DSSP file (Angstrom, degrees, kcal/mol; ACC not computed):
  #  RESIDUE AA STRUCTURE BP1 BP2  ACC     N-H-->O    O-->H-N    N-H-->O    O-->H-N    TCO  KAPPA ALPHA  PHI   PSI    X-CA   Y-CA   Z-CA
    1    1 A M     >        0   0    0      0, 0.0     4,-2.9     0, 0.0     5,-0.1   0.000 360.0 360.0 360.0 -40.0    0.0    0.0    0.0
    2    2 A N  H  >  +     0   0    0      1,-0.2     4,-2.4     2,-0.2     5,-0.1   0.853 360.0  50.4 -59.7 -34.0    2.8    2.3    0.7
    3    3 A H  H  > S+     0   0    0      2,-0.2     4,-1.6     1,-0.2    -1,-0.2   0.876 111.5  48.1 -69.2 -37.2    4.3    1.8   -2.8
    4    4 A L  H  4 S+     0   0    0      2,-0.2     4,-0.3     1,-0.2     3,-0.2   0.947 111.8  50.4 -65.4 -49.5    0.9    2.5   -4.3
    5    5 A Y  H >< S+     0   0    0     -4,-2.9     3,-1.1     1,-0.2     6,-0.2   0.913 112.3  45.2 -55.7 -48.9    0.5    5.6   -2.2
    6    6 A Q  H 3< S+     0   0    0     -4,-2.4    -1,-0.2     1,-0.2    -2,-0.2   0.772 117.9  44.5 -69.1 -26.0    4.0    7.0   -3.1
    7    7 A H  T 3< S+     0   0    0     -4,-1.6    -1,-0.2    -3,-0.2    -2,-0.2   0.161 102.3  70.1-105.1  14.9    3.6    6.2   -6.9
    8    8 A T    X   -     0   0    0     -3,-1.1     3,-2.5    -4,-0.3     4,-0.4  -0.760  59.0-172.3-133.7  88.3    0.0    7.5   -7.3
    9    9 A P  G >> S+     0   0    0      0, 0.0     4,-2.8     0, 0.0     3,-1.6   0.771  81.1  68.7 -56.7 -28.0   -0.1   11.3   -7.0
   10   10 A A  G 34 S+     0   0    0      1,-0.3     4,-0.2     2,-0.2    37,-0.2   0.729  95.2  57.2 -62.3 -22.8   -3.9   11.4   -7.0
   11   11 A L  G <4 S+     0   0    0     -3,-2.5    -1,-0.3    -6,-0.2    -6,-0.1   0.617 126.3  10.9 -85.5 -13.4   -3.8    9.7   -3.5
   12   12 A Y  T X4 S+     0   0    0     -3,-1.6     3,-1.0    -4,-0.4    -2,-0.2   0.609 101.4  82.5-139.9 -13.9   -1.7   12.5   -1.8
   13   13 A Q  T 3< S+     0   0    0     -4,-2.8     3,-0.3     1,-0.3    -3,-0.1   0.903 105.4  30.7 -65.7 -39.9   -1.2   15.7   -3.9
   14   14 A R  T >  S+     0   0    0     25,-0.4     3,-1.4    -5,-0.4     6,-0.4  -0.227  72.6 136.0-115.8  45.0   -4.4   17.4   -2.9
   15   15 A D  T <  S+     0   0    0     -3,-1.0    -1,-0.2     1,-0.3    -2,-0.1   0.862  84.3  32.3 -61.7 -32.4   -5.1   16.0    0.5
   16   16 A F  T 3  S+     0   0    0     -3,-0.3     2,-0.4    -4,-0.2    -1,-0.3   0.013 102.4  87.8-114.0  29.7   -6.1   19.4    1.8
   17   17 A D  S X  S-     0   0    0     -3,-1.4     3,-2.3     1,-0.1     4,-0.2  -0.994  70.9-140.1-130.6 125.2   -7.6   20.9   -1.3
   18   18 A A  G >  S+     0   0    0     -2,-0.4     3,-1.4     1,-0.3    -1,-0.1   0.773 101.3  67.8 -57.9 -23.8  -11.4   20.2   -2.0
   19   19 A R  G 3  S+     0   0    0      1,-0.3    -1,-0.3     3,-0.0    -5,-0.1   0.592  88.9  65.3 -74.5  -8.9  -10.5   19.7   -5.7
   20   20 A G  G <  S+     0   0    0     -3,-2.3    19,-2.3    -6,-0.4     2,-0.4   0.498 100.2  55.0 -88.8  -6.1   -8.7   16.5   -4.8
   21   21 A F  E <   +A   38   0A   0     -3,-1.4     2,-0.3    17,-0.2    17,-0.2  -0.987  54.4 167.0-134.9 137.7  -11.8   14.7   -3.7
   22   22 A E  E     -A   37   0A   0     15,-2.0    15,-3.4    -2,-0.4     2,-0.1  -0.921  30.2-128.1-152.0 123.4  -15.2   14.0   -5.4
   23   23 A W  E     -A   36   0A   0     -2,-0.3    13,-0.3    13,-0.2     3,-0.1  -0.369  18.2-177.3 -63.3 143.9  -17.9   11.6   -4.4
   24   24 A I  E    S-     0   0A   0     11,-2.4     2,-0.3     1,-0.2    12,-0.2   0.759  79.0 -12.8 -97.7 -57.0  -19.1    9.2   -7.0
   25   25 A D  E     +A   35   0A   0     10,-1.7    10,-1.8     1,-0.1    -1,-0.2  -0.895  56.7 158.1-150.9 116.2  -21.8    7.7   -4.8
   26   26 A H  E    S+     0   0A   0     -2,-0.3     8,-0.1     8,-0.2    -1,-0.1   0.119  72.8  72.7-118.1  17.9  -22.3    8.1   -1.1
   27   27 A N  E     +     0   0A   0      1,-0.1     2,-1.8     2,-0.0     3,-0.3   0.262  56.2 110.7-118.5  11.4  -26.0    7.1   -1.2
   28   28 A D  E >>> +A   33   0A   0      5,-0.6     5,-1.6     1,-0.2     4,-1.1  -0.368  30.6 144.4 -84.0  60.7  -25.8    3.4   -1.9
   29   29 A A  T 345 +     0   0    0     -2,-1.8    -1,-0.2     1,-0.2     5,-0.0   0.777  62.3  67.4 -68.8 -25.6  -27.1    2.4    1.7
   30   30 A D  T 345S+     0   0    0     -3,-0.3    -1,-0.2     1,-0.2    -2,-0.1   0.866 117.9  22.8 -59.8 -39.2  -29.0   -0.6    0.3
   31   31 A R  T <45S-     0   0    0     -3,-0.6    -1,-0.2     2,-0.1    22,-0.2   0.475 103.4-124.4-107.6  -5.4  -25.7   -2.2   -0.6
   32   32 A S  T  <5 +     0   0    0     -4,-1.1    21,-2.8     1,-0.2     2,-0.4   0.941  58.5 147.1  56.5  52.1  -23.4   -0.4    1.8
   33   33 A V  E   < -AB  28  52A   0     -5,-1.6    -5,-0.6    19,-0.2     2,-0.4  -0.959  29.1-170.3-120.9 133.7  -21.0    0.8   -0.9
   34   34 A L  E     + B   0  51A   0     17,-2.0    17,-3.0    -2,-0.4     2,-0.3  -0.965   8.3 177.8-117.7 139.9  -19.1    4.1   -1.0
   35   35 A S  E     +AB  25  50A   0    -10,-1.8   -11,-2.4    -2,-0.4   -10,-1.7  -0.999   5.6 159.0-143.2 150.9  -17.2    5.3   -4.0
   36   36 A F  E     -AB  23  49A   0     13,-2.3    13,-2.9    -2,-0.3     2,-0.4  -0.985  31.4-118.5-160.1 162.4  -15.2    8.3   -4.7
   37   37 A I  E     -AB  22  48A   0    -15,-3.4   -15,-2.0    -2,-0.3     2,-0.4  -0.894  15.9-158.7-111.9 142.4  -12.5    9.9   -6.9
   38   38 A R  E     -AB  21  47A   0      9,-3.0     9,-2.7    -2,-0.4     2,-0.4  -0.945  14.6-161.2-114.8 138.3   -9.1   11.3   -5.8
   39   39 A R  E     - B   0  46A   0    -19,-2.3   -25,-0.4    -2,-0.4     7,-0.2  -0.954   6.9-155.1-124.5 142.6   -7.3   13.8   -8.1
   40   40 A G        -     0   0    0      5,-2.4   -30,-0.1     2,-0.5     5,-0.1  -0.351  43.7 -90.5 -98.9-175.0   -3.7   14.9   -8.3
   41   41 A H  S    S+     0   0    0     -2,-0.1     2,-0.2   -32,-0.1    -1,-0.0   0.887 111.3  74.9 -65.5 -41.9   -2.5   18.3   -9.7
   42   42 A D  S >  S-     0   0    0      1,-0.1     3,-1.5     2,-0.0    -2,-0.5  -0.531  87.1-132.3 -67.6 131.8   -2.2   16.7  -13.1
   43   43 A G  T 3  S+     0   0    0      1,-0.3    -1,-0.1    -2,-0.2    -2,-0.0   0.749 107.7  56.6 -64.7 -21.2   -5.5   16.3  -14.8
   44   44 A N  T 3  S+     0   0    0      1,-0.1     2,-1.1    -5,-0.0    -1,-0.3   0.553  82.2  95.8 -82.5  -6.7   -4.4   12.6  -15.7
   45   45 A A    <   +     0   0    0     -3,-1.5    -5,-2.4    -5,-0.1     2,-0.4  -0.723  55.0 144.9 -84.4  99.9   -3.8   11.8  -12.1
   46   46 A L  E     -B   39   0A   0     -2,-1.1    76,-1.8    76,-0.3     2,-0.4  -0.997  26.5-175.6-144.5 129.2   -7.0   10.2  -11.1
   47   47 A A  E     -BC  38 121A   0     -9,-2.7    -9,-3.0    -2,-0.4     2,-0.4  -0.989  11.5-153.5-125.6 140.9   -7.8    7.4   -8.8
   48   48 A V  E     -BC  37 120A   0     72,-2.8    72,-2.9    -2,-0.4     2,-0.4  -0.942  10.7-166.2-113.5 130.0  -11.2    5.7   -8.2
   49   49 A V  E     +BC  36 119A   0    -13,-2.9   -13,-2.3    -2,-0.4     2,-0.4  -0.956   7.2 179.9-121.2 131.6  -11.8    4.1   -4.8
   50   50 A V  E     -BC  35 118A   0     68,-2.4    68,-2.5    -2,-0.4     2,-0.5  -0.995   4.6-171.1-132.8 127.5  -14.8    1.7   -4.2
   51   51 A S  E     -BC  34 117A   0    -17,-3.0   -17,-2.0    -2,-0.4     2,-0.6  -0.976  10.3-160.3-126.7 129.5  -15.5    0.1   -0.8
   52   52 A N  E     -BC  33 116A   0     64,-3.0    64,-0.8    -2,-0.5   -19,-0.2  -0.945   3.9-172.1-106.4 116.4  -18.1   -2.6   -0.1
   53   53 A F        +     0   0    0    -21,-2.8   -20,-0.1    -2,-0.6   -21,-0.1   0.119  60.4  76.0-100.3  18.0  -18.9   -2.8    3.6
   54   54 A T  S    S-     0   0    0      2,-0.2    61,-3.1   -23,-0.2    62,-0.2  -0.837  83.0-120.6-121.3 161.5  -21.0   -6.0    3.5
   55   55 A P  S    S+     0   0    0      0, 0.0     2,-0.5     0, 0.0    -2,-0.0   0.272  83.8 104.3 -78.4  10.7  -20.2   -9.7    3.1
   56   56 A S  S    S-     0   0    0    -25,-0.2     2,-0.3    57,-0.1    -2,-0.2  -0.794  71.4-131.3 -98.8 130.1  -22.2   -9.8   -0.1
   57   57 A L        -     0   0    0     -2,-0.5     2,-0.7    57,-0.1    54,-0.0  -0.602  15.7-145.4 -72.5 140.0  -20.4   -9.8   -3.5
   58   58 A Q  E >   -F  112   0B   0     54,-2.6    54,-3.1    -2,-0.3     3,-0.7  -0.895  14.8-159.0-114.9 105.3  -21.8   -7.3   -5.8
   59   59 A A  E 3  S+     0   0B   0     -2,-0.7    52,-0.2     1,-0.2    51,-0.0  -0.523  73.6   7.1 -79.1 145.4  -21.7   -8.7   -9.4
   60   60 A D  E 3  S-     0   0B   0     -2,-0.2    -1,-0.2     1,-0.2    51,-0.2   0.841  84.6-179.1  53.1  37.8  -21.8   -6.3  -12.3
   61   61 A Y  E <   -F  110   0B   0     49,-2.1    49,-2.1    -3,-0.7     2,-0.4  -0.477  10.0-155.2 -70.3 136.6  -21.5   -3.3  -10.0
   62   62 A R  E     +F  109   0B   0     47,-0.2     2,-0.3    -2,-0.2    47,-0.2  -0.960  17.1 174.4-120.5 135.7  -21.6    0.0  -12.0
   63   63 A I  E     -F  108   0B   0     45,-1.7    45,-2.2    -2,-0.4     2,-0.2  -0.981  32.4-112.4-132.9 148.0  -20.1    3.4  -11.0
   64   64 A G  E     -F  107   0B   0     -2,-0.3    43,-0.3    43,-0.2    38,-0.1  -0.559  32.4-172.9 -79.5 143.8  -19.9    6.6  -13.0
   65   65 A V  E     -F  106   0B   0     41,-2.8    41,-1.4    -2,-0.2    36,-0.1  -0.971  26.5-130.2-134.7 154.3  -16.4    7.9  -14.1
   66   66 A P  S    S+     0   0    0      0, 0.0     2,-0.3     0, 0.0    41,-0.1   0.632  81.8  48.1 -81.0 -11.9  -15.4   11.1  -15.8
   67   67 A H  S    S-     0   0    0      2,-0.1    29,-0.1    37,-0.0     2,-0.1  -0.948  73.3-121.2-134.8 150.1  -13.3    9.8  -18.6
   68   68 A A  S    S+     0   0    0     -2,-0.3     2,-0.3    38,-0.1    57,-0.2  -0.381  70.4  59.4 -70.4 157.5  -13.3    7.2  -21.4
   69   69 A G  S    S-     0   0    0     27,-0.5    27,-3.1    56,-0.1     2,-0.3  -0.687  88.0 -29.7 121.7-167.2  -10.6    4.6  -21.4
   70   70 A V  E     -ED  95 123A   0     53,-0.7    53,-3.2    25,-0.3     2,-0.6  -0.705  38.9-157.1 -94.5 136.7   -9.0    1.8  -19.2
   71   71 A Y  E     - D   0 122A   0     23,-2.7     2,-0.4    -2,-0.3    51,-0.2  -0.958  17.4-148.4-114.6 107.7   -9.1    1.9  -15.3
   72   72 A Q  E     - D   0 121A   0     49,-2.5    49,-2.0    -2,-0.6     2,-0.6  -0.636  14.0-126.3 -81.8 128.3   -6.3   -0.3  -14.0
   73   73 A E  E     + D   0 120A   0     19,-3.9    47,-0.3    -2,-0.4     3,-0.1  -0.681  33.1 172.3 -75.7 122.6   -7.0   -2.1  -10.8
   74   74 A R  E     +     0   0A   0     45,-3.3     2,-0.3    -2,-0.6    46,-0.2   0.722  63.9  16.9-103.0 -30.7   -4.2   -1.2   -8.5
   75   75 A V  E     + D   0 119A   0     44,-1.5    44,-2.3   -71,-0.0     2,-0.4  -0.994  49.3 176.3-143.6 141.9   -5.4   -2.7   -5.2
   76   76 A N  E >   - D   0 118A   0     -2,-0.3     3,-2.1    42,-0.2    42,-0.2  -0.916  17.8-157.7-137.3 109.2   -8.2   -5.2   -4.3
   77   77 A T  T 3  S+     0   0    0     40,-2.4    41,-0.1    -2,-0.4    -1,-0.0   0.507  91.5  66.9 -68.9  -6.3   -8.1   -5.9   -0.7
   78   78 A D  T 3  S+     0   0    0     39,-0.3     8,-3.4     9,-0.2     9,-0.5   0.359  76.1 118.2 -89.6   1.5   -9.8   -9.2   -1.4
   79   79 A S  S X >S-     0   0    0     -3,-2.1     5,-2.8     6,-0.2     3,-1.3  -0.270  77.7-121.3 -66.3 154.0   -6.7  -10.4   -3.2
   80   80 A S  G > 5S+     0   0    0      1,-0.3     3,-1.5     3,-0.3    -1,-0.1   0.743 111.6  74.3 -67.9 -22.7   -5.0  -13.5   -1.7
   81   81 A H  G 3 5S+     0   0    0      1,-0.2    -1,-0.3     2,-0.1    -4,-0.1   0.830 104.3  36.9 -58.4 -30.7   -2.0  -11.2   -1.4
   82   82 A Y  G < 5S-     0   0    0     -3,-1.3    -1,-0.2    -6,-0.2    -2,-0.2   0.195 131.3 -92.1-108.6  15.4   -3.9   -9.6    1.6
   83   83 A G  T < 5S+     0   0    0     -3,-1.5    -3,-0.3     1,-0.2    -2,-0.1   0.604  87.0 131.1  88.1  13.8   -5.4  -12.9    2.8
   84   84 A G  S   <S-     0   0    0     -5,-2.8    -1,-0.2    -8,-0.1    -5,-0.2  -0.068  70.6-106.7 -91.0-167.2   -8.6  -12.5    0.8
   85   85 A S        -     0   0    0     -7,-0.2    -6,-0.2     2,-0.1    -5,-0.1   0.307  48.1-115.7-112.1  10.9  -10.4  -14.9   -1.6
   86   86 A N    >   +     0   0    0     -8,-3.4     3,-1.1     1,-0.2     2,-0.3   0.699  52.7 166.1  68.2  23.6   -9.4  -13.2   -4.9
   87   87 A V  T 3   +     0   0    0     -9,-0.5    -1,-0.2     1,-0.2    -9,-0.2  -0.559  66.8   8.5 -66.0 127.7  -13.0  -12.3   -5.8
   88   88 A G  T >  S+     0   0    0     -2,-0.3     3,-1.7    24,-0.1    -1,-0.2   0.344  88.7 116.7  90.3  -5.6  -13.0   -9.7   -8.7
   89   89 A T  T <   +     0   0    0     -3,-1.1     3,-0.4     1,-0.3    -2,-0.1   0.691  61.8  73.9 -75.8 -13.2   -9.4   -9.9   -9.5
   90   90 A A  T 3  S+     0   0    0     -4,-0.3     2,-0.6     1,-0.2    -1,-0.3   0.712  89.4  63.9 -64.6 -20.6  -10.3  -11.3  -13.0
   91   91 A Y    <   +     0   0    0     -3,-1.7    -1,-0.2     1,-0.2    -2,-0.1  -0.374  62.2 149.6-102.0  56.5  -11.3   -7.7  -13.9
   92   92 A G  S    S+     0   0    0     -2,-0.6   -19,-3.9    -3,-0.4    -1,-0.2   0.673  73.2  20.8 -69.6 -18.2   -8.0   -6.1  -13.5
   93   93 A A  S    S-     0   0    0    -21,-0.3    -1,-0.3    -3,-0.2   -21,-0.2  -0.556  73.1-171.1-149.2  79.8   -8.6   -3.3  -16.1
   94   94 A P        -     0   0    0      0, 0.0   -23,-2.7     0, 0.0     2,-0.5  -0.445  19.5-133.0 -71.2 150.6  -12.1   -2.6  -16.9
   95   95 A T  B     -E   70   0A   0    -25,-0.2    14,-0.3    14,-0.1   -25,-0.3  -0.861  25.0-113.2 -98.6 131.4  -12.7   -0.2  -19.8
   96   96 A A        -     0   0    0    -27,-3.1   -27,-0.5    -2,-0.5     2,-0.3  -0.367  29.6-142.8 -62.5 133.7  -15.2    2.6  -19.3
   97   97 A E  B     -G  107   0B   0     10,-3.5     2,-2.1     2,-0.2    10,-2.0  -0.716  23.2-111.2 -99.4 154.1  -18.4    2.4  -21.3
   98   98 A A  S    S+     0   0    0     -2,-0.3     8,-0.2     8,-0.2    -1,-0.1  -0.277  79.0 121.4 -80.2  54.6  -20.2    5.3  -22.8
   99   99 A V        -     0   0    0     -2,-2.1    -2,-0.2     8,-0.2     5,-0.1  -0.955  63.7-131.9-115.2 108.7  -23.1    4.8  -20.4
  100  100 A P        +     0   0    0      0, 0.0     2,-0.3     0, 0.0     7,-0.1  -0.303  37.7 162.1 -59.6 138.7  -23.7    7.8  -18.3
  101  101 A W  B >   +H  104   0C   0      3,-1.9     3,-2.7     5,-0.4     5,-0.2  -0.977  58.0  10.2-156.8 146.4  -24.1    6.9  -14.4
  102  102 A H  T 3  S-     0   0    0     -2,-0.3    -1,-0.0     1,-0.3     5,-0.0   0.782 130.0 -59.6  55.7  29.9  -23.8    9.0  -11.3
  103  103 A G  T 3  S+     0   0    0      1,-0.3    -1,-0.3     2,-0.0   -79,-0.0   0.577 112.6 120.4  74.2  10.5  -23.9   12.2  -13.3
  104  104 A K  B <   -H  101   0C   0     -3,-2.7    -3,-1.9     2,-0.2    -1,-0.3  -0.801  69.6-128.2-107.6 151.8  -20.8   11.1  -15.1
  105  105 A P  S    S+     0   0    0      0, 0.0     2,-0.3     0, 0.0    -1,-0.1   0.640  91.0  32.1 -76.0 -10.7  -20.5   10.7  -18.9
  106  106 A F  E     -F   65   0B   0    -41,-1.4   -41,-2.8    -5,-0.2    -5,-0.4  -0.878  67.9-158.4-134.3 167.2  -19.0    7.1  -18.6
  107  107 A S  E     -FG  64  97B   0    -10,-2.0   -10,-3.5   -43,-0.3     2,-0.3  -0.989  10.9-138.2-146.9 161.1  -19.2    4.2  -16.3
  108  108 A L  E     -F   63   0B   0    -45,-2.2   -45,-1.7    -2,-0.3     2,-0.4  -0.861  12.4-159.9-109.0 146.3  -17.3    1.1  -15.2
  109  109 A R  E     +F   62   0B   0     -2,-0.3     2,-0.3   -14,-0.3   -47,-0.2  -0.999  30.5 136.8-125.3 128.2  -18.8   -2.4  -14.6
  110  110 A F  E     -F   61   0B   0    -49,-2.1   -49,-2.1    -2,-0.4     2,-0.6  -0.951  57.1 -86.9-156.7 172.3  -17.0   -4.8  -12.5
  111  111 A T  E     -     0   0B   0     -2,-0.3   -52,-0.2   -51,-0.2   -20,-0.1  -0.817  37.6-152.2 -91.6 124.1  -17.4   -7.4   -9.7
  112  112 A L  E     -F   58   0B   0    -54,-3.1   -54,-2.6    -2,-0.6   -24,-0.1  -0.854  17.0-132.7 -97.9 119.2  -17.1   -5.7   -6.3
  113  113 A P    >   -     0   0    0      0, 0.0     3,-0.7     0, 0.0   -61,-0.2  -0.280  26.3 -96.0 -69.7 159.2  -15.7   -8.2   -3.7
  114  114 A P  T 3  S+     0   0    0      0, 0.0   -57,-0.1     0, 0.0     3,-0.1  -0.434 100.6   0.4 -75.6 150.4  -17.3   -8.5   -0.3
  115  115 A L  T 3  S+     0   0    0    -61,-3.1     2,-0.3   -59,-0.2   -62,-0.2   0.837 112.9 111.5  34.8  53.3  -15.8   -6.6    2.7
  116  116 A A  E <   -C   52   0A   0    -64,-0.8   -64,-3.0    -3,-0.7     2,-0.4  -0.896  58.7-138.6-143.0 168.0  -13.3   -5.1    0.4
  117  117 A S  E     -C   51   0A   0     -2,-0.3   -40,-2.4   -66,-0.2     2,-0.4  -0.984  14.6-162.4-125.9 143.2  -12.0   -2.0   -1.3
  118  118 A V  E     -CD  50  76A   0    -68,-2.5   -68,-2.4    -2,-0.4     2,-0.4  -0.965   2.6-159.4-120.7 147.0  -10.7   -1.6   -4.8
  119  119 A I  E     -CD  49  75A   0    -44,-2.3   -45,-3.3    -2,-0.4   -44,-1.5  -0.996   9.5-175.0-125.5 121.2   -8.6    1.2   -6.2
  120  120 A F  E     -CD  48  73A   0    -72,-2.9   -72,-2.8    -2,-0.4     2,-0.4  -0.873  10.9-153.0-111.1 149.7   -8.4    1.9  -10.0
  121  121 A T  E     -CD  47  72A   0    -49,-2.0   -49,-2.5    -2,-0.3     2,-0.4  -0.938  24.1-117.8-114.7 145.9   -6.2    4.4  -11.7
  122  122 A W  E     - D   0  71A   0    -76,-1.8     2,-0.8    -2,-0.4   -76,-0.3  -0.683  17.9-146.8 -90.7 135.6   -7.3    5.9  -15.0
  123  123 A Q  E     - D   0  70A   0    -53,-3.2   -53,-0.7    -2,-0.4   -78,-0.1  -0.866  20.4-137.1 -97.9  99.9   -5.0    5.2  -18.0
  124  124 A A              0   0    0     -2,-0.8   -55,-0.1     1,-0.2   -80,-0.0  -0.197 360.0 360.0 -58.1 145.5   -5.1    8.2  -20.3
  125  125 A G              0   0    0    -57,-0.2    -1,-0.2   -56,-0.0   -56,-0.1   0.418 360.0 360.0  88.4 360.0   -5.3    7.7  -24.0
């Protein structure tokens, strides 16, 4: 996690700047899921964080994202690397679809593991 933090400017550059944080969805109480975007100084420095606070797997979970392109999974806390069950790790790099969601022009669809958080970084171009 420290390596990811040090090499992902979106996770630290704007810690004390409101422009560094944006909710995607904080209203999914039915599934107990929170999602948000972290931004760095560079417009290409973007990280998407999604956390599932229930023991229920969320298949085909969809969240809105601001840009087209690939979102590389950088952390999945359900990975066996962290003692998890590897749910969702097959979707290591979902591509944003031109389906508006959560007020964003694009969306990602992926399997959200139970009791876990995933972090995606946007790959420009």
